[in-house]
N, C-alpha and C positions, 0 to 999 in steps of 0.2 A: 240916455236912454228912453224917456219917456216919448219924446218926439219923435225918435225912431221908427217906434212902435206903431204910433199915431200914423206915420205914414205909410207905413209896412200894412196894416191895415184897409188903411185907404185904399191902396193899392190892390189887396185882395178882392176887396168890395166891388172896386170898379172893376174888376175882369173879371169877377162874376157877373156883371152887369155886361157887359160890353159882348162878351162872346156871341155869335151869331145863334140864334135857335136853333137853325137847320146843321150846326154841327151835331156830329154825333155823341153823346152824351159822354162815351168813355172818353173819347179826346178829351172834353172838357176836364172829366175827372183827374185823368191824368196830369194834365197841366197845372192844374189847382193843386192837386198834392205835391207834386214835384215843386212848387214854390213855397209849400208848407216845409217841405223839408227842409229847403235851403234856409227856411226865418229862423228853422230851430236849430242847424247846423249853424247858425251867426248869433246863436245866444239870443235872439231878438222874441222867442217864444219859449216858455216853459213846456215840460213835459206836457201838465196838466190841460193848460191853452191848447198844445198842438193836439193830443187827443180829440176835445170837443169840437175843434174846429176840422177837424179830418171827418170826426162822424155824421156833423150837423150836414158837413157838404157833401158827401156821400147818401145823404137820404135827400138831399135835397136834388143830387141829378138824375136820382133814382125815378122823382115822380112824372118829368117830361118825358122819359123811356113808356112810362105805362098809357099817358095821357096819348100817345104818339097812333097808336091803334084802338082808341077809342072814339067817341062822336066828341070829345072835343075838338076836334080839330077835322077841316072841309076841303075835299081837294075837288079843285076848278080844273077845267082843260078849256083852252081858248084856243080859236083857228088862227088868233094872231101870236099866236106863244108856238106855234106849232107843234102843237099837241103836248105841250112838254106840260108837266105836272108842276103847280105850284101850291104851295103850303105856306097857309094863311093860318095864322097861331091867333089862336082867342083869347088865351093868356097873358097879361104884361109882367114880367118880373120886373121888382124893384130893389132897391139896394138890400132890404133886411129881410127878404122872403127868404123863407125856410128856417130861420131861425128864431132859436126860443127866446122868450120874454123872459128879461130877467139876466140876459148875458149883456154886458154892456162893457165898452174898451173906453176907459178914459183918460186919454194921455197926459191930460192937465197939460199946463201953459209949457210953452219951451223953454223956461229958465229955470223950471221947478227942479230939474234934476242938478243943476249946478248950485242952489240953494241947499237942496237936503245934503248936497256933498261938504259944504260948506259947514251947515250946522255938524252934520257928523265927524267934522274935522274938531270944530270947533271943543264940542261933547269931549272928544277924544282926548284935547288938550287939559281940560279941565282933569279929568280923570287923572292923567298924568301927573298936572302939580299937586294934587290932594294925595296922590300915592306919595310924591316925594316930600308933603309937607309929612305927613304921618312917619316916612321912615326918619326924617328930622326929630320928630316930635318924640319918638321910639328911644333912639340914640341920646338924647337929653336927658329921656327918663333913666337911660341905664346909665348915663354918666353922673346922675344925680347923686350925691352924697347919701340919699337915702335909699339906694339901692345897691345891697350887697352882691358882686359877682365871684365866680369862682373861676380860679384861672385854670388852662391846659395845666393838669399833671403829669410830672415828669418824676419818675422812679427816681427816688435815692432825696430828693429836694423837697419833700412836704406837702403839706395840703397850702395853698395860697388864696385868700378871699380879698375880694378886691372892696372896700367901702368908701367910694370917693376916692380921693389921692390918696390914701392910707392901704399898702400892701400888709395884709397879717399871715403870718407863714409861721405854721405849725410843723414841724419835725421831731423825731426821736428813735429810738429802740428799746428794746427790750430783749433779754437774752434768759435764760438757765442752760445749766448742766449739771450732771451728772460727773462727779469726780472722786478718782478712790487713788489714794496717795499711799506709798509703801516706803518707807525709809529705809536705809541701805546701812542704815548702823554708823557711828562714828564719836568723837566727843564734841560738847559743845563750842560752837567758835563765837564768841562778844561780836556783835554787829554783822554775822553769817544770815543769809537768807534761805538756807535751805534747814528742811524739818529732820535731815536723817537722824540728830541724835534724840530722835523721842522715842523711839522704840516700839508706836504702834501703829499699825495701819490704821487708815481713816476713810470714812464715805462723806460723802457731803453733796446736797441738791444746793447749787451757790451762783452767783456770780462771777463772771470770766473778769477781764481787767476791767471791761467798761460797767458800771450798774445799767440799772434802766437810764433814759433820760427824754425828760420832755422839753423842747425848746420852744417857746413863741420869741418871734422877732415881728417889731412892727416899724415900719420903714414908709420913708414919704421926702417928697422934696419940698421944699419952701425957701422961697428967695434965694433959687439958684445952687441952694445947700441942701445936699443929699444926707439924711439924718436916721439912725434907727435908735429902737428902746430894747434891748435883748433881756431876756428872764430865762434860764434854764435851771430845771429841775433834776438831781439825780438818786432818785431812791434804789435801795437795795430790797433785795428779796429774802435777807437772813436778818435774825433777830440783832438788832444792834445794843452796844454796849460804852456805856460812859468810858473816855478816857481822853489820852496826848490828843488822839487823831479824829476824834468824835465820832462821824459817820464811819471814817474808815478806821476806826482801833477792832479788833478782831473782835468778834460777835459774841455772844450769849445765848447759846441753842437748849434756853430753859423753857417750859410752859409761861405763858402768856405775856411770851416777849412780842416787839414791835420792830418791824424793819425803819431802818434811818434813812432819815431825807436829807440829801446833799445840795445843797445850794450852793453849785458851784460858779454861774454863771449871774451877776448883775450889772449890766453895763450900758452905756451910751454912744454912739460914733456919729460924726458930723465932718462934712469935708467935700470934697469933688474929684472929678476926675485930673484936673488939671490942679490941685493943690493938695491934693493926697488926704488921708481920712484921719481924723484925733480920734481916740479912745480915751473914755473917763469910766472907772468902774474895777469888777471883779471878773477876772477872765483870763485863761491858762496865758501864761509867760513867753517869753520872747527864746531864752536860753531854754534847748532841750526841745523845744515843740516840734522841730521838725522829726528827732528822733523817734519819738512816740508816736507821734502820727503816721509814720512809715514803718511802722512797726507791726506786722502781720499777727502778731497776738493780741492786739486791740479788738480782735474778735474772736479769740478763743483764750485762755487761761492760763498758757506759761506756767511759771514757778507758783506753788500756789500759796505760799505764807503761807498764814493759820488755814490749814486745809481741818482739822476737828472742830472749830469754832470758826467759821469763815465772815468776816466782816462784808464791806459793800462790796470789796473788789479784791481780785488778785494781784499778785504785781507781778505778771506778764514778764518784760524784760526790764523793770524798773531792776536796776541795782544789779543787774545782770548782763550791761552794755553799755546804760546812761542812767546819769541822772535826773529823778522825777521833774517835769518842768512847775509842775505843782499852777494853782489857779490862786491868781493874786492881787491884789488892789493894786491899779496902776493907771498913770495917765501918760498915754503913749502915742505916738504918731506910726504912720507907713504912708511912704510915700507914692505918687504914681509911677509905673512901669515906663522905663525908657530903655528901649532896645533890649528887651529881656531882663534888665536890672530894675533891683527896687529893694529899697533900704528902708529899715525901722528902726527907731528907736523910743525909749522910755523910762521914767521913773517909776518903783516899784516900793511898794511897803517892805521897808526891811524885814528880814526873818531871824530868829532866836539861833545862835549857836545851839546843836541839842545834843546830848549827850546820850545818842541810841542805843551804844554799845553797855551802857550801864557799868556799875562796878568803880563808879570812878576812872574811868579811860580816859574821859572826855573833859577839856574847857566845857563852860556854857554864858553864853550873854543874853542880856535881855535890856540892855540900853542903847538907843540910836539917836545918835545925832543930823544921821546925814541917809536919804533915800539909799536902794538897791538901784542900778543904774544895769540895764541889758539894751543891746542892739545887735542889728543884726543886716545882714545882705545876702542876696540871693541873685541867681543868674541862670534863666532858662534861655534854652537853645535847642537846636536840632542839627543834626548831623549824620548824612547817609541813613536817613530814615529812623534814627537813634534817637528818641527823645530824650534830654538831661535836663536835669538840676542839679546844681550846686549849692550849699549853702556854706555861711559862716557866721557865727554870733559869738558875740563875748558877755559876761558878767562882772561887776564889783560889787561889793558891800565893803563899807568899815566896819568892823563888830569892836566894840568899846566894851569897857568894865569886864573883861573877861573873870570867872571865878572856877574855883575846886578849888581840893581841898590841899592839893601840893601847892596852888597858889599861895593861898591864906597861911599855911604853914611858913613860906619861903616869905612872907611879908612882902610879895608883889603885887598890891592892888590897884586897880584901874588900869590893867593891862590892855592893851589895843592890837588888833591884826587887821590886814588890809587880806581880805579874800577875794580871788582872782580867779577868771575860769575863762576858756576860748572853746572852740567844737568847730567839726569841718565835716562837713557830710556831702553824700552825692546818690539820686535816685538817677535810673535810665531804665527807658524802657525801648524794648524794640518786639513788635508782633506780640507774640504770645508771653515772652518772657519780660521781669523784673527783677533788677536788682537796688539793691541795698548797700550803701558802706558808710560807716560813721566811727569817727572817734573825737574823743573831749581828754582834756587833759587842765586839772584846778590845781590851787595853791589857799588851801582854807576852805575849800569847798565841800570835800566829805566825798561820803558813797551814799546809793540809794536816794535819800532826800536831800536838799538843800541845806548845806551846813548839818546834816549829821556827820558826825565825830570827826569834823573838818581842823579841830585845832586840839591839839594834844592836852592832859593836864599841865602840863608845864608852861604854856601859852604858846609854844611855838606852831605854827601851821604845817599840817600833813599835806603831803603831795598826793595827789591822786590822777587816774587818768582811767578810758575804756574804751572799748570799742565794740561794734559787731557788725558781722556781715550775713545776708539774706536773698535768700533768692527764690522766685517763684515763678512758677510756669503754668498759664492755660492749657490745658490740654483741649477744652473745648471752652464756648460761651458759656457753660455753669459749672464747669468741673477743672481746680486747680489746686497744686500740689504746693508746699512753702517748706523750706527748711533754713534755718538759722543756728546763727553761733556766736555768741556774747561773753565780753569776760568784764570785769569793773576791778581794778585794784586801790588796794588803798596802801600806802605806805607809811611809817613810823616817822614821827619828826626827831629833828635832831636831838640828842640827849636822850630819846626815847627808848623804854626797852620794854613793850605790852607784848608777851608771847600769846595771851588768848586772844587779841584783838583780830580782827578780822584781816587779813592780807589779800584775799583773791574771792570773789566769788563771781562762778561759771554757770551758763545752761546750754544745753542743746534742744532745739526743739522743732520736731518735726508734724505737720499739722494738713488736712485733706478738708475742703472746703467745697460745696457744692449747693448751687443755687437752686431752690428748688421751685422757686417764683421769684418776682423782683423785689418782693416785700420779705421773703423767707431763705434761712441759708443753712444748711445743714454743716454742723464740724466736727471732726474726732482729730485728736491730738494726743499726741504722746512728747514730755517732758522730762529730760533728767538734770538736776542742779544739783553742784557742789559748791562748799563751802573751804574755805582752810583759811588757819590761823597763821601769824606769825613765826609761832611755834608749832608742835608737833601737831596739835588738835586739826580735827579734819571731818565732815559727813558730807553723805549726797543722802539724796532723794529720787524715786521714780514714780510718776503719775501720769496716770490715762484719765482724759477727758470727754465727752460727749454731749453735744445737746445742740441748740436752734439759738440763731440771735435772729430778730426779725428789726429791718430797718424800714423806716417810711419817710 
């Protein structure tokens, strides 16, 4: 560009010097002005340079016009010229005549432009390298083990922090309900879950089927092995009372009481998607887990259990549709998923046979030489827009050295029994509708809790079965209604005649859920619960609950 400007300026000045003096100043001005316009249009002159040159040129061309009428010029007439007028100029124009001192145009050497362009390109390349290096340094710093980052929040998945190669996830829930329970009367049923025979209405501010929960999970991958460590703490809001069920024993609404803390989960997992996952520690068992996790009363109250002195949780549909899966020490394995199929199996801490009904109705055991074994298979598939899951599982445990007053009286010591159970269930979802159907059957399994009243006082196993059906419809993304019905039956053992022992627990539940935010849900519910004995005794109760549950 500098060389071009040098040529243009030389042309301008030459044109100014070579134009004959006798030409009209106006013509010179027009030609020079046109040339300036062309140079400006081509970008050879800046606006400031154009204005300066044009202004000086106009003043330069105005001077000869003034001198042509003054003494600076002489007019001579000669015969040889035929009387023609000859104008002899007395002023010689130089190249720089008419321009102010200080205005200089130095385009420089011909190759300066390409040199400056190369230098600019080098500086740009160096700047790009510097920016890239800064970006890489920033990425290295963010990936450093000393930097803690926060992963994108997903509602319901908790808060995840990334400390180097370790993911730290904190999730949980808190709930509280006002529950009013009204017994409908009746006579007591041993092992029943209804409060109908209590005779008094009760009010409580309490937890629902879930207590509060705070779950901490640390996970990472080392040597191609995915692993995690989980600790789950589940405190209630009501006063705790020491008893057979620890924090889940009925509460103690007395001044200076404190809430119970239920450390249900303490376990590690390890494996990968190719070989499956192993679990060692305390967690929800396999048998009955899908039944409770798909129960809508998990987010509400259901059957109240003890409402006058509430413990950490209500019953929900426990004992009125399924047997509680429980949180049990275990070594278990879950296979990879193959075309929708997945299997799991494990050995578990064996649990005692427990006389839940009291009164000597059931045998007990505290000796276990072999573990409990549980296993499950699931199949997930989709047909015509209907998302479906089917599951089936089993449970086996050998109960040894059964004891009862009757066995002692008969001298039938060291008697044992093999407790067995199976279940099957399905869940299907279609647009806003969701349905669940579930059934279980056991021998020596008992009812309500694992091995509660599973074996009669005579040492013989009792058969039990139960089921529940549930329908849920989402009217909007925020509002849904749920209705469910469930039954748990416990049959007498051969040779037994226990008329006051529970034969049937059943309930009907209707609930409305409204998601106020991603975290906060409003819940309103009505539940009717009945218990019936093998004899004439029966009772029932009604309860209404309203509250909130927050999940994060």
